[in-house]
Backbone atoms as SQL, in Angstrom:
CREATE TABLE atoms (id INTEGER PRIMARY KEY, chain TEXT, resi INTEGER, resn TEXT, atom TEXT, x REAL, y REAL, z REAL);
INSERT INTO atoms VALUES
  (1, 'A', 1, 'MET', 'N', 19.246, 11.518, -15.948),
  (2, 'A', 1, 'MET', 'CA', 17.887, 11.077, -16.135),
  (3, 'A', 1, 'MET', 'C', 17.785, 10.176, -17.357),
  (4, 'A', 2, 'ASP', 'N', 18.593, 10.447, -18.376),
  (5, 'A', 2, 'ASP', 'CA', 18.572, 9.563, -19.546),
  (6, 'A', 2, 'ASP', 'C', 18.945, 8.133, -19.163),
  (7, 'A', 3, 'ALA', 'N', 19.937, 7.986, -18.290),
  (8, 'A', 3, 'ALA', 'CA', 20.347, 6.648, -17.857),
  (9, 'A', 3, 'ALA', 'C', 19.242, 5.965, -17.062),
  (10, 'A', 4, 'VAL', 'N', 18.568, 6.721, -16.220),
  (11, 'A', 4, 'VAL', 'CA', 17.458, 6.163, -15.442),
  (12, 'A', 4, 'VAL', 'C', 16.364, 5.690, -16.388),
  (13, 'A', 5, 'ASN', 'N', 16.018, 6.515, -17.361),
  (14, 'A', 5, 'ASN', 'CA', 14.986, 6.123, -18.335),
  (15, 'A', 5, 'ASN', 'C', 15.424, 4.912, -19.141),
  (16, 'A', 6, 'HIS', 'N', 16.672, 4.905, -19.579),
  (17, 'A', 6, 'HIS', 'CA', 17.180, 3.816, -20.412),
  (18, 'A', 6, 'HIS', 'C', 17.109, 2.470, -19.681),
  (19, 'A', 7, 'HIS', 'N', 17.592, 2.441, -18.455),
  (20, 'A', 7, 'HIS', 'CA', 17.619, 1.191, -17.699),
  (21, 'A', 7, 'HIS', 'C', 16.296, 0.924, -16.984),
  (22, 'A', 8, 'GLY', 'N', 15.673, 1.961, -16.488),
  (23, 'A', 8, 'GLY', 'CA', 14.436, 1.799, -15.728),
  (24, 'A', 8, 'GLY', 'C', 13.263, 1.335, -16.556),
  (25, 'A', 9, 'CYS', 'N', 13.119, 1.855, -17.770),
  (26, 'A', 9, 'CYS', 'CA', 11.985, 1.460, -18.614),
  (27, 'A', 9, 'CYS', 'C', 12.019, -0.032, -18.925),
  (28, 'A', 10, 'ARG', 'N', 13.213, -0.571, -19.151),
  (29, 'A', 10, 'ARG', 'CA', 13.313, -2.016, -19.409),
  (30, 'A', 10, 'ARG', 'C', 12.866, -2.816, -18.195),
  (31, 'A', 11, 'LEU', 'N', 13.185, -2.344, -17.003),
  (32, 'A', 11, 'LEU', 'CA', 12.760, -3.041, -15.793),
  (33, 'A', 11, 'LEU', 'C', 11.256, -2.947, -15.589),
  (34, 'A', 12, 'ILE', 'N', 10.713, -1.757, -15.798),
  (35, 'A', 12, 'ILE', 'CA', 9.277, -1.557, -15.618),
  (36, 'A', 12, 'ILE', 'C', 8.476, -2.345, -16.638),
  (37, 'A', 13, 'ASP', 'N', 8.949, -2.403, -17.869),
  (38, 'A', 13, 'ASP', 'CA', 8.224, -3.104, -18.927),
  (39, 'A', 13, 'ASP', 'C', 8.382, -4.620, -18.867),
  (40, 'A', 14, 'ASN', 'N', 9.242, -5.134, -18.001),
  (41, 'A', 14, 'ASN', 'CA', 9.460, -6.566, -17.875),
  (42, 'A', 14, 'ASN', 'C', 8.190, -7.222, -17.326),
  (43, 'A', 15, 'PRO', 'N', 7.593, -8.175, -18.070),
  (44, 'A', 15, 'PRO', 'CA', 6.353, -8.792, -17.599),
  (45, 'A', 15, 'PRO', 'C', 6.525, -9.622, -16.328),
  (46, 'A', 16, 'ASN', 'N', 7.740, -10.011, -16.000),
  (47, 'A', 16, 'ASN', 'CA', 7.999, -10.799, -14.789),
  (48, 'A', 16, 'ASN', 'C', 8.406, -9.934, -13.604),
  (49, 'A', 17, 'ARG', 'N', 8.293, -8.611, -13.757),
  (50, 'A', 17, 'ARG', 'CA', 8.733, -7.682, -12.714),
  (51, 'A', 17, 'ARG', 'C', 8.004, -7.905, -11.402),
  (52, 'A', 18, 'VAL', 'N', 6.704, -8.124, -11.443),
  (53, 'A', 18, 'VAL', 'CA', 5.926, -8.260, -10.211),
  (54, 'A', 18, 'VAL', 'C', 6.215, -9.600, -9.549),
  (55, 'A', 19, 'GLY', 'N', 6.306, -10.679, -10.301),
  (56, 'A', 19, 'GLY', 'CA', 6.630, -11.989, -9.743),
  (57, 'A', 19, 'GLY', 'C', 5.512, -12.566, -8.893),
  (58, 'A', 20, 'ALA', 'N', 5.684, -13.812, -8.501),
  (59, 'A', 20, 'ALA', 'CA', 4.677, -14.511, -7.692),
  (60, 'A', 20, 'ALA', 'C', 4.822, -14.115, -6.229),
  (61, 'A', 21, 'THR', 'N', 3.707, -13.969, -5.564),
  (62, 'A', 21, 'THR', 'CA', 3.713, -13.663, -4.137),
  (63, 'A', 21, 'THR', 'C', 2.460, -14.232, -3.487),
  (64, 'A', 22, 'THR', 'N', 2.528, -14.404, -2.198),
  (65, 'A', 22, 'THR', 'CA', 1.363, -14.845, -1.434),
  (66, 'A', 22, 'THR', 'C', 0.885, -13.766, -0.472),
  (67, 'A', 23, 'ALA', 'N', 1.653, -12.681, -0.365),
  (68, 'A', 23, 'ALA', 'CA', 1.312, -11.609, 0.576),
  (69, 'A', 23, 'ALA', 'C', 1.622, -10.257, -0.052),
  (70, 'A', 24, 'VAL', 'N', 0.640, -9.384, -0.047),
  (71, 'A', 24, 'VAL', 'CA', 0.823, -8.055, -0.627),
  (72, 'A', 24, 'VAL', 'C', 0.398, -7.008, 0.400),
  (73, 'A', 25, 'GLY', 'N', 1.092, -5.882, 0.386),
  (74, 'A', 25, 'GLY', 'CA', 0.774, -4.807, 1.314),
  (75, 'A', 25, 'GLY', 'C', 0.584, -3.491, 0.592),
  (76, 'A', 26, 'LEU', 'N', -0.241, -2.641, 1.163),
  (77, 'A', 26, 'LEU', 'CA', -0.485, -1.289, 0.639),
  (78, 'A', 26, 'LEU', 'C', -0.198, -0.279, 1.745),
  (79, 'A', 27, 'ASP', 'N', 0.394, 0.825, 1.353),
  (80, 'A', 27, 'ASP', 'CA', 0.582, 1.924, 2.297),
  (81, 'A', 27, 'ASP', 'C', 0.762, 3.208, 1.514),
  (82, 'A', 28, 'GLU', 'N', 0.287, 4.301, 2.085),
  (83, 'A', 28, 'GLU', 'CA', 0.448, 5.589, 1.426),
  (84, 'A', 28, 'GLU', 'C', 1.718, 6.263, 1.913),
  (85, 'A', 29, 'VAL', 'N', 2.269, 7.077, 1.023),
  (86, 'A', 29, 'VAL', 'CA', 3.471, 7.841, 1.342),
  (87, 'A', 29, 'VAL', 'C', 3.281, 9.253, 0.809),
  (88, 'A', 30, 'LEU', 'N', 3.660, 10.230, 1.597),
  (89, 'A', 30, 'LEU', 'CA', 3.647, 11.608, 1.124),
  (90, 'A', 30, 'LEU', 'C', 4.738, 11.729, 0.070),
  (91, 'A', 31, 'PHE', 'N', 4.333, 11.846, -1.184),
  (92, 'A', 31, 'PHE', 'CA', 5.263, 11.833, -2.310),
  (93, 'A', 31, 'PHE', 'C', 6.044, 13.141, -2.399),
  (94, 'A', 32, 'CYS', 'N', 5.320, 14.271, -2.333),
  (95, 'A', 32, 'CYS', 'CA', 5.988, 15.575, -2.359),
  (96, 'A', 32, 'CYS', 'C', 5.000, 16.657, -1.957),
  (97, 'A', 33, 'ARG', 'N', 5.532, 17.833, -1.725),
  (98, 'A', 33, 'ARG', 'CA', 4.712, 19.024, -1.472),
  (99, 'A', 33, 'ARG', 'C', 4.914, 19.933, -2.670),
  (100, 'A', 34, 'ASP', 'N', 3.822, 20.274, -3.331),
  (101, 'A', 34, 'ASP', 'CA', 3.891, 20.950, -4.618),
  (102, 'A', 34, 'ASP', 'C', 3.280, 22.345, -4.542),
  (103, 'A', 35, 'GLY', 'N', 3.876, 23.253, -5.258),
  (104, 'A', 35, 'GLY', 'CA', 3.317, 24.584, -5.418),
  (105, 'A', 35, 'GLY', 'C', 3.614, 25.527, -4.273),
  (106, 'A', 36, 'PRO', 'N', 3.174, 26.763, -4.424),
  (107, 'A', 36, 'PRO', 'CA', 3.473, 27.785, -3.413),
  (108, 'A', 36, 'PRO', 'C', 2.800, 27.517, -2.067),
  (109, 'A', 37, 'PHE', 'N', 1.694, 26.762, -2.080),
  (110, 'A', 37, 'PHE', 'CA', 0.994, 26.452, -0.831),
  (111, 'A', 37, 'PHE', 'C', 1.348, 25.064, -0.305),
  (112, 'A', 38, 'LYS', 'N', 2.359, 24.454, -0.925),
  (113, 'A', 38, 'LYS', 'CA', 2.873, 23.150, -0.488),
  (114, 'A', 38, 'LYS', 'C', 1.764, 22.099, -0.408),
  (115, 'A', 39, 'HIS', 'N', 0.954, 22.049, -1.483),
  (116, 'A', 39, 'HIS', 'CA', -0.104, 21.042, -1.594),
  (117, 'A', 39, 'HIS', 'C', 0.513, 19.643, -1.512),
  (118, 'A', 40, 'ARG', 'N', -0.018, 18.805, -0.645),
  (119, 'A', 40, 'ARG', 'CA', 0.547, 17.469, -0.444),
  (120, 'A', 40, 'ARG', 'C', 0.055, 16.509, -1.525),
  (121, 'A', 41, 'LEU', 'N', 0.999, 15.834, -2.169),
  (122, 'A', 41, 'LEU', 'CA', 0.688, 14.817, -3.169),
  (123, 'A', 41, 'LEU', 'C', 1.073, 13.460, -2.603),
  (124, 'A', 42, 'TRP', 'N', 0.122, 12.546, -2.605),
  (125, 'A', 42, 'TRP', 'CA', 0.313, 11.232, -2.013),
  (126, 'A', 42, 'TRP', 'C', 0.494, 10.177, -3.098),
  (127, 'A', 43, 'SER', 'N', 1.112, 9.073, -2.717),
  (128, 'A', 43, 'SER', 'CA', 1.219, 7.913, -3.599),
  (129, 'A', 43, 'SER', 'C', 0.936, 6.664, -2.773),
  (130, 'A', 44, 'THR', 'N', 0.564, 5.592, -3.474),
  (131, 'A', 44, 'THR', 'CA', 0.339, 4.302, -2.824),
  (132, 'A', 44, 'THR', 'C', 1.413, 3.340, -3.277),
  (133, 'A', 45, 'GLN', 'N', 2.042, 2.678, -2.299),
  (134, 'A', 45, 'GLN', 'CA', 3.070, 1.693, -2.592),
  (135, 'A', 45, 'GLN', 'C', 2.468, 0.300, -2.462),
  (136, 'A', 46, 'PHE', 'N', 2.758, -0.545, -3.447),
  (137, 'A', 46, 'PHE', 'CA', 2.374, -1.956, -3.430),
  (138, 'A', 46, 'PHE', 'C', 3.647, -2.742, -3.131),
  (139, 'A', 47, 'VAL', 'N', 3.596, -3.580, -2.102),
  (140, 'A', 47, 'VAL', 'CA', 4.788, -4.297, -1.660),
  (141, 'A', 47, 'VAL', 'C', 4.488, -5.794, -1.594),
  (142, 'A', 48, 'ASP', 'N', 5.457, -6.583, -2.069),
  (143, 'A', 48, 'ASP', 'CA', 5.427, -8.024, -1.859),
  (144, 'A', 48, 'ASP', 'C', 5.952, -8.233, -0.447),
  (145, 'A', 49, 'VAL', 'N', 5.049, -8.459, 0.494),
  (146, 'A', 49, 'VAL', 'CA', 5.420, -8.551, 1.896),
  (147, 'A', 49, 'VAL', 'C', 6.254, -9.803, 2.158),
  (148, 'A', 50, 'ALA', 'N', 5.973, -10.870, 1.429),
  (149, 'A', 50, 'ALA', 'CA', 6.705, -12.123, 1.631),
  (150, 'A', 50, 'ALA', 'C', 8.186, -11.971, 1.295),
  (151, 'A', 51, 'ARG', 'N', 8.494, -11.180, 0.258),
  (152, 'A', 51, 'ARG', 'CA', 9.885, -11.003, -0.164),
  (153, 'A', 51, 'ARG', 'C', 10.461, -9.644, 0.208),
  (154, 'A', 52, 'GLY', 'N', 9.648, -8.755, 0.722),
  (155, 'A', 52, 'GLY', 'CA', 10.126, -7.418, 1.054),
  (156, 'A', 52, 'GLY', 'C', 10.537, -6.627, -0.170),
  (157, 'A', 53, 'GLN', 'N', 9.738, -6.714, -1.237),
  (158, 'A', 53, 'GLN', 'CA', 10.076, -6.078, -2.507),
  (159, 'A', 53, 'GLN', 'C', 8.978, -5.108, -2.935),
  (160, 'A', 54, 'LEU', 'N', 9.388, -3.920, -3.310),
  (161, 'A', 54, 'LEU', 'CA', 8.450, -2.951, -3.855),
  (162, 'A', 54, 'LEU', 'C', 7.972, -3.441, -5.213),
  (163, 'A', 55, 'LEU', 'N', 6.658, -3.512, -5.386),
  (164, 'A', 55, 'LEU', 'CA', 6.090, -3.962, -6.652),
  (165, 'A', 55, 'LEU', 'C', 5.763, -2.798, -7.574),
  (166, 'A', 56, 'ASP', 'N', 5.164, -1.759, -7.012),
  (167, 'A', 56, 'ASP', 'CA', 4.763, -0.637, -7.848),
  (168, 'A', 56, 'ASP', 'C', 4.372, 0.548, -6.979),
  (169, 'A', 57, 'VAL', 'N', 4.280, 1.698, -7.609),
  (170, 'A', 57, 'VAL', 'CA', 3.843, 2.935, -6.967),
  (171, 'A', 57, 'VAL', 'C', 2.823, 3.572, -7.895),
  (172, 'A', 58, 'VAL', 'N', 1.677, 3.966, -7.337),
  (173, 'A', 58, 'VAL', 'CA', 0.659, 4.654, -8.134),
  (174, 'A', 58, 'VAL', 'C', 0.321, 5.972, -7.454),
  (175, 'A', 59, 'PRO', 'N', -0.074, 6.965, -8.251),
  (176, 'A', 59, 'PRO', 'CA', -0.436, 8.248, -7.650),
  (177, 'A', 59, 'PRO', 'C', -1.717, 8.147, -6.827),
  (178, 'A', 60, 'GLY', 'N', -1.775, 8.930, -5.783),
  (179, 'A', 60, 'GLY', 'CA', -2.974, 9.001, -4.954),
  (180, 'A', 60, 'GLY', 'C', -2.996, 7.947, -3.868),
  (181, 'A', 61, 'ARG', 'N', -3.980, 8.088, -2.990),
  (182, 'A', 61, 'ARG', 'CA', -4.146, 7.106, -1.917),
  (183, 'A', 61, 'ARG', 'C', -5.603, 6.703, -1.792),
  (184, 'A', 62, 'ASP', 'N', -6.302, 6.741, -2.910),
  (185, 'A', 62, 'ASP', 'CA', -7.714, 6.369, -2.915),
  (186, 'A', 62, 'ASP', 'C', -7.893, 4.923, -3.362),
  (187, 'A', 63, 'ALA', 'N', -9.075, 4.423, -3.156),
  (188, 'A', 63, 'ALA', 'CA', -9.366, 3.036, -3.500),
  (189, 'A', 63, 'ALA', 'C', -9.369, 2.814, -5.005),
  (190, 'A', 64, 'ALA', 'N', -9.830, 3.776, -5.768),
  (191, 'A', 64, 'ALA', 'CA', -9.972, 3.591, -7.222),
  (192, 'A', 64, 'ALA', 'C', -8.638, 3.293, -7.906),
  (193, 'A', 65, 'SER', 'N', -7.604, 4.076, -7.606),
  (194, 'A', 65, 'SER', 'CA', -6.322, 3.849, -8.271),
  (195, 'A', 65, 'SER', 'C', -5.711, 2.512, -7.854),
  (196, 'A', 66, 'SER', 'N', -5.904, 2.120, -6.617),
  (197, 'A', 66, 'SER', 'CA', -5.391, 0.836, -6.152),
  (198, 'A', 66, 'SER', 'C', -6.164, -0.321, -6.772),
  (199, 'A', 67, 'CYS', 'N', -7.477, -0.193, -6.858),
  (200, 'A', 67, 'CYS', 'CA', -8.287, -1.231, -7.520),
  (201, 'A', 67, 'CYS', 'C', -7.900, -1.364, -8.986),
  (202, 'A', 68, 'ASN', 'N', -7.637, -0.241, -9.632),
  (203, 'A', 68, 'ASN', 'CA', -7.210, -0.290, -11.035),
  (204, 'A', 68, 'ASN', 'C', -5.904, -1.052, -11.187),
  (205, 'A', 69, 'TRP', 'N', -4.971, -0.861, -10.256),
  (206, 'A', 69, 'TRP', 'CA', -3.700, -1.584, -10.327),
  (207, 'A', 69, 'TRP', 'C', -3.939, -3.086, -10.222),
  (208, 'A', 70, 'PHE', 'N', -4.752, -3.491, -9.251),
  (209, 'A', 70, 'PHE', 'CA', -5.047, -4.925, -9.108),
  (210, 'A', 70, 'PHE', 'C', -5.773, -5.466, -10.329),
  (211, 'A', 71, 'ALA', 'N', -6.654, -4.675, -10.919),
  (212, 'A', 71, 'ALA', 'CA', -7.399, -5.123, -12.104),
  (213, 'A', 71, 'ALA', 'C', -6.466, -5.398, -13.283),
  (214, 'A', 72, 'GLU', 'N', -5.311, -4.754, -13.320),
  (215, 'A', 72, 'GLU', 'CA', -4.348, -4.963, -14.402),
  (216, 'A', 72, 'GLU', 'C', -3.500, -6.226, -14.214),
  (217, 'A', 73, 'GLN', 'N', -3.568, -6.835, -13.029),
  (218, 'A', 73, 'GLN', 'CA', -2.756, -8.025, -12.754),
  (219, 'A', 73, 'GLN', 'C', -3.459, -9.272, -13.286),
  (220, 'A', 74, 'LEU', 'N', -2.677, -10.317, -13.501),
  (221, 'A', 74, 'LEU', 'CA', -3.224, -11.583, -13.982),
  (222, 'A', 74, 'LEU', 'C', -4.099, -12.228, -12.905),
  (223, 'A', 75, 'VAL', 'N', -5.168, -12.863, -13.325),
  (224, 'A', 75, 'VAL', 'CA', -6.083, -13.535, -12.403),
  (225, 'A', 75, 'VAL', 'C', -5.342, -14.606, -11.601),
  (226, 'A', 76, 'GLU', 'N', -4.439, -15.324, -12.263),
  (227, 'A', 76, 'GLU', 'CA', -3.664, -16.371, -11.585),
  (228, 'A', 76, 'GLU', 'C', -2.794, -15.784, -10.483),
  (229, 'A', 77, 'TRP', 'N', -2.213, -14.623, -10.744),
  (230, 'A', 77, 'TRP', 'CA', -1.371, -13.954, -9.747),
  (231, 'A', 77, 'TRP', 'C', -2.218, -13.579, -8.532),
  (232, 'A', 78, 'MET', 'N', -3.377, -13.006, -8.798),
  (233, 'A', 78, 'MET', 'CA', -4.257, -12.566, -7.711),
  (234, 'A', 78, 'MET', 'C', -4.761, -13.761, -6.898),
  (235, 'A', 79, 'ALA', 'N', -4.983, -14.886, -7.535),
  (236, 'A', 79, 'ALA', 'CA', -5.516, -16.058, -6.841),
  (237, 'A', 79, 'ALA', 'C', -4.527, -16.621, -5.819),
  (238, 'A', 80, 'ARG', 'N', -3.238, -16.375, -5.996),
  (239, 'A', 80, 'ARG', 'CA', -2.215, -16.869, -5.063),
  (240, 'A', 80, 'ARG', 'C', -2.092, -16.019, -3.797),
  (241, 'A', 81, 'ILE', 'N', -2.652, -14.830, -3.805),
  (242, 'A', 81, 'ILE', 'CA', -2.522, -13.924, -2.657),
  (243, 'A', 81, 'ILE', 'C', -3.374, -14.445, -1.496),
  (244, 'A', 82, 'ARG', 'N', -2.733, -14.734, -0.392),
  (245, 'A', 82, 'ARG', 'CA', -3.426, -15.242, 0.801),
  (246, 'A', 82, 'ARG', 'C', -3.461, -14.213, 1.928),
  (247, 'A', 83, 'TRP', 'N', -2.538, -13.264, 1.912),
  (248, 'A', 83, 'TRP', 'CA', -2.396, -12.288, 2.991),
  (249, 'A', 83, 'TRP', 'C', -2.363, -10.885, 2.404),
  (250, 'A', 84, 'ALA', 'N', -3.029, -9.963, 3.074),
  (251, 'A', 84, 'ALA', 'CA', -3.060, -8.571, 2.636),
  (252, 'A', 84, 'ALA', 'C', -2.804, -7.688, 3.854),
  (253, 'A', 85, 'THR', 'N', -1.715, -6.928, 3.823),
  (254, 'A', 85, 'THR', 'CA', -1.397, -6.058, 4.955),
  (255, 'A', 85, 'THR', 'C', -1.729, -4.612, 4.603),
  (256, 'A', 86, 'LEU', 'N', -2.201, -3.883, 5.589),
  (257, 'A', 86, 'LEU', 'CA', -2.615, -2.505, 5.364),
  (258, 'A', 86, 'LEU', 'C', -2.500, -1.715, 6.655),
  (259, 'A', 87, 'ASP', 'N', -2.575, -0.382, 6.503),
  (260, 'A', 87, 'ASP', 'CA', -2.686, 0.445, 7.695),
  (261, 'A', 87, 'ASP', 'C', -4.167, 0.436, 8.080),
  (262, 'A', 88, 'LEU', 'N', -4.599, 1.314, 8.901),
  (263, 'A', 88, 'LEU', 'CA', -5.998, 1.318, 9.333),
  (264, 'A', 88, 'LEU', 'C', -6.906, 2.105, 8.393),
  (265, 'A', 89, 'SER', 'N', -6.479, 2.294, 7.165),
  (266, 'A', 89, 'SER', 'CA', -7.221, 3.071, 6.185),
  (267, 'A', 89, 'SER', 'C', -8.450, 2.319, 5.678),
  (268, 'A', 90, 'GLY', 'N', -9.582, 2.973, 5.716),
  (269, 'A', 90, 'GLY', 'CA', -10.805, 2.381, 5.190),
  (270, 'A', 90, 'GLY', 'C', -10.758, 2.181, 3.690),
  (271, 'A', 91, 'SER', 'N', -10.073, 3.082, 2.982),
  (272, 'A', 91, 'SER', 'CA', -10.017, 2.937, 1.523),
  (273, 'A', 91, 'SER', 'C', -9.197, 1.711, 1.128),
  (274, 'A', 92, 'TYR', 'N', -8.097, 1.436, 1.821),
  (275, 'A', 92, 'TYR', 'CA', -7.308, 0.243, 1.489),
  (276, 'A', 92, 'TYR', 'C', -8.047, -1.029, 1.892),
  (277, 'A', 93, 'ARG', 'N', -8.796, -0.963, 2.982),
  (278, 'A', 93, 'ARG', 'CA', -9.608, -2.127, 3.361),
  (279, 'A', 93, 'ARG', 'C', -10.633, -2.424, 2.273),
  (280, 'A', 94, 'SER', 'N', -11.234, -1.380, 1.708),
  (281, 'A', 94, 'SER', 'CA', -12.210, -1.599, 0.636),
  (282, 'A', 94, 'SER', 'C', -11.549, -2.146, -0.623),
  (283, 'A', 95, 'VAL', 'N', -10.292, -1.767, -0.876),
  (284, 'A', 95, 'VAL', 'CA', -9.551, -2.331, -2.015),
  (285, 'A', 95, 'VAL', 'C', -9.421, -3.833, -1.843),
  (286, 'A', 96, 'PHE', 'N', -8.990, -4.254, -0.670),
  (287, 'A', 96, 'PHE', 'CA', -8.820, -5.686, -0.428),
  (288, 'A', 96, 'PHE', 'C', -10.163, -6.409, -0.408),
  (289, 'A', 97, 'ASP', 'N', -11.195, -5.784, 0.167),
  (290, 'A', 97, 'ASP', 'CA', -12.519, -6.403, 0.171),
  (291, 'A', 97, 'ASP', 'C', -13.011, -6.637, -1.255),
  (292, 'A', 98, 'THR', 'N', -12.724, -5.688, -2.144),
  (293, 'A', 98, 'THR', 'CA', -13.196, -5.756, -3.522),
  (294, 'A', 98, 'THR', 'C', -12.319, -6.643, -4.398),
  (295, 'A', 99, 'MET', 'N', -11.014, -6.435, -4.328),
  (296, 'A', 99, 'MET', 'CA', -10.105, -7.084, -5.274),
  (297, 'A', 99, 'MET', 'C', -9.532, -8.414, -4.778),
  (298, 'A', 100, 'LEU', 'N', -9.392, -8.570, -3.472),
  (299, 'A', 100, 'LEU', 'CA', -8.829, -9.801, -2.896),
  (300, 'A', 100, 'LEU', 'C', -9.722, -10.278, -1.746),
  (301, 'A', 101, 'PRO', 'N', -10.970, -10.620, -2.041),
  (302, 'A', 101, 'PRO', 'CA', -11.911, -10.945, -0.964),
  (303, 'A', 101, 'PRO', 'C', -11.545, -12.189, -0.156),
  (304, 'A', 102, 'ASP', 'N', -10.737, -13.092, -0.711),
  (305, 'A', 102, 'ASP', 'CA', -10.366, -14.306, 0.004),
  (306, 'A', 102, 'ASP', 'C', -9.082, -14.161, 0.807),
  (307, 'A', 103, 'ALA', 'N', -8.385, -13.051, 0.660),
  (308, 'A', 103, 'ALA', 'CA', -7.133, -12.835, 1.391),
  (309, 'A', 103, 'ALA', 'C', -7.438, -12.424, 2.833),
  (310, 'A', 104, 'THR', 'N', -6.640, -12.930, 3.745),
  (311, 'A', 104, 'THR', 'CA', -6.756, -12.543, 5.153),
  (312, 'A', 104, 'THR', 'C', -6.084, -11.190, 5.332),
  (313, 'A', 105, 'GLN', 'N', -6.839, -10.217, 5.868),
  (314, 'A', 105, 'GLN', 'CA', -6.301, -8.873, 6.046),
  (315, 'A', 105, 'GLN', 'C', -5.624, -8.747, 7.401),
  (316, 'A', 106, 'ILE', 'N', -4.421, -8.186, 7.380),
  (317, 'A', 106, 'ILE', 'CA', -3.623, -8.018, 8.586),
  (318, 'A', 106, 'ILE', 'C', -3.225, -6.547, 8.687),
  (319, 'A', 107, 'VAL', 'N', -3.427, -5.962, 9.861),
  (320, 'A', 107, 'VAL', 'CA', -3.051, -4.566, 10.071),
  (321, 'A', 107, 'VAL', 'C', -1.555, -4.501, 10.356),
  (322, 'A', 108, 'ASP', 'N', -0.896, -3.548, 9.727),
  (323, 'A', 108, 'ASP', 'CA', 0.533, -3.305, 9.942),
  (324, 'A', 108, 'ASP', 'C', 0.777, -3.066, 11.433),
  (325, 'A', 109, 'PRO', 'N', 1.706, -3.831, 12.055),
  (326, 'A', 109, 'PRO', 'CA', 1.947, -3.687, 13.499),
  (327, 'A', 109, 'PRO', 'C', 2.293, -2.266, 13.930),
  (328, 'A', 110, 'CYS', 'N', 2.979, -1.524, 13.082),
  (329, 'A', 110, 'CYS', 'CA', 3.333, -0.139, 13.412),
  (330, 'A', 110, 'CYS', 'C', 2.078, 0.681, 13.682),
  (331, 'A', 111, 'HIS', 'N', 1.048, 0.486, 12.870),
  (332, 'A', 111, 'HIS', 'CA', -0.190, 1.244, 13.043),
  (333, 'A', 111, 'HIS', 'C', -0.979, 0.769, 14.264),
  (334, 'A', 112, 'VAL', 'N', -0.894, -0.512, 14.579),
  (335, 'A', 112, 'VAL', 'CA', -1.550, -1.030, 15.778),
  (336, 'A', 112, 'VAL', 'C', -0.919, -0.405, 17.017),
  (337, 'A', 113, 'LEU', 'N', 0.414, -0.354, 17.060),
  (338, 'A', 113, 'LEU', 'CA', 1.101, 0.250, 18.206),
  (339, 'A', 113, 'LEU', 'C', 0.776, 1.730, 18.333),
  (340, 'A', 114, 'LYS', 'N', 0.709, 2.422, 17.208),
  (341, 'A', 114, 'LYS', 'CA', 0.378, 3.852, 17.239),
  (342, 'A', 114, 'LYS', 'C', -1.021, 4.061, 17.814),
  (343, 'A', 115, 'LEU', 'N', -1.976, 3.237, 17.369),
  (344, 'A', 115, 'LEU', 'CA', -3.338, 3.340, 17.879),
  (345, 'A', 115, 'LEU', 'C', -3.390, 2.983, 19.362),
  (346, 'A', 116, 'ALA', 'N', -2.696, 1.931, 19.758),
  (347, 'A', 116, 'ALA', 'CA', -2.683, 1.528, 21.166),
  (348, 'A', 116, 'ALA', 'C', -2.101, 2.630, 22.054),
  (349, 'A', 117, 'ASN', 'N', -1.022, 3.236, 21.619),
  (350, 'A', 117, 'ASN', 'CA', -0.423, 4.337, 22.389),
  (351, 'A', 117, 'ASN', 'C', -1.355, 5.526, 22.494),
  (352, 'A', 118, 'PHE', 'N', -2.067, 5.830, 21.412),
  (353, 'A', 118, 'PHE', 'CA', -3.024, 6.938, 21.436),
  (354, 'A', 118, 'PHE', 'C', -4.135, 6.664, 22.449),
  (355, 'A', 119, 'VAL', 'N', -4.697, 5.452, 22.419),
  (356, 'A', 119, 'VAL', 'CA', -5.779, 5.093, 23.339),
  (357, 'A', 119, 'VAL', 'C', -5.279, 5.116, 24.778),
  (358, 'A', 120, 'LEU', 'N', -4.076, 4.615, 25.008),
  (359, 'A', 120, 'LEU', 'CA', -3.505, 4.636, 26.350),
  (360, 'A', 120, 'LEU', 'C', -3.306, 6.064, 26.839),
  (361, 'A', 121, 'ASP', 'N', -2.808, 6.934, 25.978),
  (362, 'A', 121, 'ASP', 'CA', -2.628, 8.340, 26.352),
  (363, 'A', 121, 'ASP', 'C', -3.966, 8.986, 26.705),
  (364, 'A', 122, 'GLU', 'N', -4.996, 8.691, 25.918),
  (365, 'A', 122, 'GLU', 'CA', -6.328, 9.248, 26.194),
  (366, 'A', 122, 'GLU', 'C', -6.866, 8.741, 27.531),
  (367, 'A', 123, 'ALA', 'N', -6.681, 7.447, 27.804),
  (368, 'A', 123, 'ALA', 'CA', -7.172, 6.882, 29.067),
  (369, 'A', 123, 'ALA', 'C', -6.437, 7.500, 30.250),
  (370, 'A', 124, 'LEU', 'N', -5.127, 7.678, 30.126),
  (371, 'A', 124, 'LEU', 'CA', -4.353, 8.295, 31.206),
  (372, 'A', 124, 'LEU', 'C', -4.740, 9.744, 31.410),
  (373, 'A', 125, 'ALA', 'N', -5.048, 10.442, 30.340),
  (374, 'A', 125, 'ALA', 'CA', -5.474, 11.840, 30.453),
  (375, 'A', 125, 'ALA', 'C', -6.799, 11.927, 31.205),
  (376, 'A', 126, 'ASP', 'N', -7.702, 10.974, 30.969),
  (377, 'A', 126, 'ASP', 'CA', -8.996, 10.974, 31.680),
  (378, 'A', 126, 'ASP', 'C', -8.796, 10.682, 33.158),
  (379, 'A', 127, 'VAL', 'N', -7.857, 9.788, 33.500),
  (380, 'A', 127, 'VAL', 'CA', -7.593, 9.434, 34.901),
  (381, 'A', 127, 'VAL', 'C', -7.027, 10.631, 35.639),
  (382, 'A', 128, 'ARG', 'N', -6.176, 11.403, 35.001),
  (383, 'A', 128, 'ARG', 'CA', -5.535, 12.557, 35.651),
  (384, 'A', 128, 'ARG', 'C', -6.513, 13.683, 35.936),
  (385, 'A', 129, 'MET', 'N', -7.602, 13.744, 35.225),
  (386, 'A', 129, 'MET', 'CA', -8.558, 14.850, 35.414),
  (387, 'A', 129, 'MET', 'C', -9.420, 14.610, 36.577);
């Protein structure tokens, strides 16, 4: 862990770590299950979609923590963002509506397929009855 801290802190503190991008994506990930009742702790990943690079991870999957992350970025960096990818989460949509109102929002294809399959299954279930 000392080696991770030694090398990792220099990378995290590097002001050029985030870099320029035109497309950013948000998605939640189950970070861990904590405690005797296995309470689920979530995190939000920020990804440079154009380069396929993880930009940052913040605790939680709410709009506030994600908006705070964007608020810490340079205005010039935010102005270059043209595309915003997300799952079907209303909270992430509100993040983009608030912080990147000029970016075109695109739903992650994986989530579109999942929704389409669910709707198809429901329609087939109704036909069978």
